[in-house]
C-alpha positions as protocol buffer text, in pm:
chain_id: "A"
residue {
  index: 1
  type: MET
  ca { x: -6475 y: 7995 z: -1487 }
}
residue {
  index: 2
  type: LEU
  ca { x: -6162 y: 7783 z: -1456 }
}
residue {
  index: 3
  type: VAL
  ca { x: -6193 y: 7408 z: -1396 }
}
residue {
  index: 4
  type: ASP
  ca { x: -5892 y: 7197 z: -1300 }
}
residue {
  index: 5
  type: THR
  ca { x: -5909 y: 6827 z: -1383 }
}
residue {
  index: 6
  type: PRO
  ca { x: -5683 y: 6526 z: -1329 }
}
residue {
  index: 7
  type: PRO
  ca { x: -5435 y: 6456 z: -1611 }
}
residue {
  index: 8
  type: PHE
  ca { x: -5603 y: 6397 z: -1947 }
}
residue {
  index: 9
  type: PRO
  ca { x: -5462 y: 6052 z: -2028 }
}
residue {
  index: 10
  type: VAL
  ca { x: -5514 y: 5918 z: -1673 }
}
residue {
  index: 11
  type: VAL
  ca { x: -5891 y: 5949 z: -1616 }
}
residue {
  index: 12
  type: THR
  ca { x: -6197 y: 6032 z: -1823 }
}
residue {
  index: 13
  type: ASP
  ca { x: -6290 y: 6342 z: -1615 }
}
residue {
  index: 14
  type: ALA
  ca { x: -6078 y: 6568 z: -1834 }
}
residue {
  index: 15
  type: THR
  ca { x: -6235 y: 6426 z: -2149 }
}
residue {
  index: 16
  type: ILE
  ca { x: -6585 y: 6498 z: -2022 }
}
residue {
  index: 17
  type: VAL
  ca { x: -6500 y: 6850 z: -1902 }
}
residue {
  index: 18
  type: ALA
  ca { x: -6319 y: 6930 z: -2230 }
}
residue {
  index: 19
  type: SER
  ca { x: -6633 y: 6845 z: -2427 }
}
residue {
  index: 20
  type: TYR
  ca { x: -6833 y: 7106 z: -2231 }
}
residue {
  index: 21
  type: ALA
  ca { x: -6562 y: 7372 z: -2188 }
}
residue {
  index: 22
  type: GLY
  ca { x: -6535 y: 7673 z: -2414 }
}
residue {
  index: 23
  type: SER
  ca { x: -6156 y: 7631 z: -2430 }
}
residue {
  index: 24
  type: THR
  ca { x: -5894 y: 7388 z: -2306 }
}
residue {
  index: 25
  type: VAL
  ca { x: -5544 y: 7478 z: -2188 }
}
residue {
  index: 26
  type: LEU
  ca { x: -5298 y: 7199 z: -2113 }
}
residue {
  index: 27
  type: VAL
  ca { x: -5071 y: 7246 z: -1812 }
}
residue {
  index: 28
  type: LEU
  ca { x: -4753 y: 7043 z: -1867 }
}
residue {
  index: 29
  type: ARG
  ca { x: -4493 y: 6991 z: -1596 }
}
residue {
  index: 30
  type: SER
  ca { x: -4137 y: 7015 z: -1723 }
}
residue {
  index: 31
  type: GLY
  ca { x: -3958 y: 6680 z: -1739 }
}
residue {
  index: 32
  type: ILE
  ca { x: -4262 y: 6469 z: -1648 }
}
residue {
  index: 33
  type: GLN
  ca { x: -4435 y: 6394 z: -1979 }
}
residue {
  index: 34
  type: THR
  ca { x: -4254 y: 6281 z: -2290 }
}
residue {
  index: 35
  type: GLU
  ca { x: -4310 y: 6453 z: -2624 }
}
residue {
  index: 36
  type: GLU
  ca { x: -4500 y: 6144 z: -2737 }
}
residue {
  index: 37
  type: GLU
  ca { x: -4734 y: 6162 z: -2435 }
}
residue {
  index: 38
  type: ASN
  ca { x: -4797 y: 6531 z: -2503 }
}
residue {
  index: 39
  type: GLU
  ca { x: -4874 y: 6456 z: -2869 }
}
residue {
  index: 40
  type: GLU
  ca { x: -5117 y: 6178 z: -2771 }
}
residue {
  index: 41
  type: THR
  ca { x: -5295 y: 6413 z: -2531 }
}
residue {
  index: 42
  type: VAL
  ca { x: -5332 y: 6678 z: -2802 }
}
residue {
  index: 43
  type: LYS
  ca { x: -5468 y: 6414 z: -3041 }
}
residue {
  index: 44
  type: LYS
  ca { x: -5731 y: 6310 z: -2782 }
}
residue {
  index: 45
  type: VAL
  ca { x: -5860 y: 6659 z: -2702 }
}
residue {
  index: 46
  type: GLN
  ca { x: -6029 y: 6735 z: -3036 }
}
residue {
  index: 47
  type: PRO
  ca { x: -6215 y: 6402 z: -3077 }
}
residue {
  index: 48
  type: ALA
  ca { x: -6341 y: 6450 z: -2720 }
}
residue {
  index: 49
  type: GLY
  ca { x: -6500 y: 6776 z: -2834 }
}
residue {
  index: 50
  type: GLY
  ca { x: -6240 y: 7000 z: -2673 }
}
residue {
  index: 51
  type: ARG
  ca { x: -6109 y: 7324 z: -2820 }
}
residue {
  index: 52
  type: LEU
  ca { x: -5738 y: 7333 z: -2741 }
}
residue {
  index: 53
  type: VAL
  ca { x: -5617 y: 7693 z: -2729 }
}
residue {
  index: 54
  type: GLY
  ca { x: -5269 y: 7647 z: -2583 }
}
residue {
  index: 55
  type: SER
  ca { x: -5047 y: 7505 z: -2315 }
}
residue {
  index: 56
  type: VAL
  ca { x: -4847 y: 7620 z: -2015 }
}
residue {
  index: 57
  type: PHE
  ca { x: -4516 y: 7465 z: -1911 }
}
residue {
  index: 58
  type: ASN
  ca { x: -4488 y: 7452 z: -1535 }
}
residue {
  index: 59
  type: ALA
  ca { x: -4193 y: 7395 z: -1298 }
}
residue {
  index: 60
  type: ILE
  ca { x: -3918 y: 7467 z: -1550 }
}
residue {
  index: 61
  type: PRO
  ca { x: -3588 y: 7436 z: -1362 }
}
residue {
  index: 62
  type: ARG
  ca { x: -3374 y: 7747 z: -1330 }
}
residue {
  index: 63
  type: ARG
  ca { x: -3021 y: 7752 z: -1457 }
}
residue {
  index: 64
  type: ARG
  ca { x: -2756 y: 7856 z: -1208 }
}
residue {
  index: 65
  type: SER
  ca { x: -2589 y: 8187 z: -1292 }
}
residue {
  index: 66
  type: ASN
  ca { x: -2369 y: 8445 z: -1126 }
}
residue {
  index: 67
  type: LYS
  ca { x: -2555 y: 8721 z: -1307 }
}
residue {
  index: 68
  type: ARG
  ca { x: -2821 y: 8916 z: -1122 }
}
residue {
  index: 69
  type: SER
  ca { x: -3087 y: 8967 z: -1381 }
}
residue {
  index: 70
  type: TYR
  ca { x: -3449 y: 8890 z: -1437 }
}
residue {
  index: 71
  type: GLY
  ca { x: -3628 y: 8793 z: -1750 }
}
residue {
  index: 72
  type: TYR
  ca { x: -3899 y: 8587 z: -1907 }
}
residue {
  index: 73
  type: ALA
  ca { x: -3968 y: 8422 z: -2238 }
}
residue {
  index: 74
  type: VAL
  ca { x: -4289 y: 8419 z: -2434 }
}
residue {
  index: 75
  type: VAL
  ca { x: -4353 y: 8205 z: -2739 }
}
residue {
  index: 76
  type: PHE
  ca { x: -4675 y: 8195 z: -2935 }
}
residue {
  index: 77
  type: THR
  ca { x: -4727 y: 7923 z: -3192 }
}
residue {
  index: 78
  type: SER
  ca { x: -5021 y: 7777 z: -3374 }
}
residue {
  index: 79
  type: THR
  ca { x: -5047 y: 7408 z: -3454 }
}
residue {
  index: 80
  type: PHE
  ca { x: -5416 y: 7388 z: -3531 }
}
residue {
  index: 81
  type: LYS
  ca { x: -5504 y: 7184 z: -3835 }
}
residue {
  index: 82
  type: SER
  ca { x: -5841 y: 7140 z: -3995 }
}
residue {
  index: 83
  type: VAL
  ca { x: -5985 y: 6794 z: -3927 }
}
residue {
  index: 84
  type: ASN
  ca { x: -6246 y: 6820 z: -4201 }
}
Protein backbone atom coordinates (compact mmCIF):
# COMPACT_ATOMS: atom_id res chain seq x y z
CA MET A 1 0.00 0.00 0.00
CA LEU A 2 1.22 3.50 -0.82
CA VAL A 3 0.18 6.43 1.37
CA ASP A 4 0.79 10.02 0.29
CA THR A 5 1.03 12.62 3.05
CA PRO A 6 1.50 16.38 3.20
CA PRO A 7 5.13 17.57 3.41
CA PHE A 8 6.98 16.20 6.44
CA PRO A 9 8.08 19.48 8.04
CA VAL A 10 4.70 21.19 7.49
CA VAL A 11 2.23 19.00 9.41
CA THR A 12 2.39 16.08 11.83
CA ASP A 13 0.45 13.69 9.54
CA ALA A 14 3.65 12.51 7.85
CA THR A 15 5.31 11.91 11.22
CA ILE A 16 2.43 9.73 12.39
CA VAL A 17 2.23 7.76 9.13
CA ALA A 18 6.03 7.27 9.06
CA SER A 19 5.91 5.66 12.50
CA TYR A 20 3.45 3.01 11.24
CA ALA A 21 4.80 2.55 7.70
CA GLY A 22 7.13 -0.27 6.77
CA SER A 23 9.26 2.13 4.71
CA THR A 24 9.39 5.83 3.94
CA VAL A 25 10.37 7.39 0.61
CA LEU A 26 10.80 11.15 0.40
CA VAL A 27 9.54 12.86 -2.76
CA LEU A 28 11.51 16.07 -3.27
CA ARG A 29 10.59 18.66 -5.88
CA SER A 30 13.58 20.12 -7.68
CA GLY A 31 14.35 23.70 -6.69
CA ILE A 32 11.75 23.91 -3.91
CA GLN A 33 13.53 22.66 -0.78
CA THR A 34 16.99 23.72 0.25
CA GLU A 35 19.66 21.17 1.14
CA GLU A 36 19.28 22.24 4.77
CA GLU A 37 15.51 21.60 4.70
CA ASN A 38 16.10 18.16 3.17
CA GLU A 39 18.68 17.35 5.86
CA GLU A 40 16.28 18.44 8.62
CA THR A 41 13.55 16.24 7.17
CA VAL A 42 15.88 13.22 7.08
CA LYS A 43 16.89 13.91 10.70
CA LYS A 44 13.21 13.95 11.76
CA VAL A 45 12.18 10.70 10.06
CA GLN A 46 14.14 8.27 12.26
CA PRO A 47 13.16 9.74 15.66
CA ALA A 48 9.54 9.61 14.47
CA GLY A 49 9.96 5.86 14.03
CA GLY A 50 10.23 5.98 10.24
CA ARG A 51 12.48 3.77 8.14
CA LEU A 52 13.83 5.97 5.36
CA VAL A 53 14.72 3.85 2.34
CA GLY A 54 15.32 6.54 -0.27
CA SER A 55 14.14 9.62 -2.09
CA VAL A 56 12.80 10.62 -5.49
CA PHE A 57 13.56 13.97 -7.13
CA ASN A 58 10.55 15.23 -9.02
CA ALA A 59 10.10 17.95 -11.67
CA ILE A 60 13.76 18.24 -12.64
CA PRO A 61 13.93 20.83 -15.45
CA ARG A 62 15.11 19.66 -18.84
CA ARG A 63 18.07 21.26 -20.51
CA ARG A 64 17.52 22.58 -24.01
CA SER A 65 19.43 20.69 -26.68
CA ASN A 66 19.48 20.32 -30.44
CA LYS A 67 20.27 16.63 -30.08
CA ARG A 68 17.47 14.11 -30.47
CA SER A 69 18.27 11.54 -27.86
CA TYR A 70 16.71 9.97 -24.84
CA GLY A 71 18.29 8.90 -21.62
CA TYR A 72 17.94 8.60 -17.90
CA ALA A 73 20.18 8.62 -14.88
CA VAL A 74 20.09 6.34 -11.89
CA VAL A 75 22.10 6.85 -8.73
CA PHE A 76 22.00 4.62 -5.69
CA THR A 77 23.60 5.78 -2.48
CA SER A 78 23.41 4.81 1.13
CA THR A 79 23.58 7.34 3.93
CA PHE A 80 22.22 5.24 6.76
CA LYS A 81 24.09 5.54 10.01
CA SER A 82 23.58 3.58 13.17
CA VAL A 83 21.90 5.68 15.87
CA ASN A 84 22.82 3.29 18.66
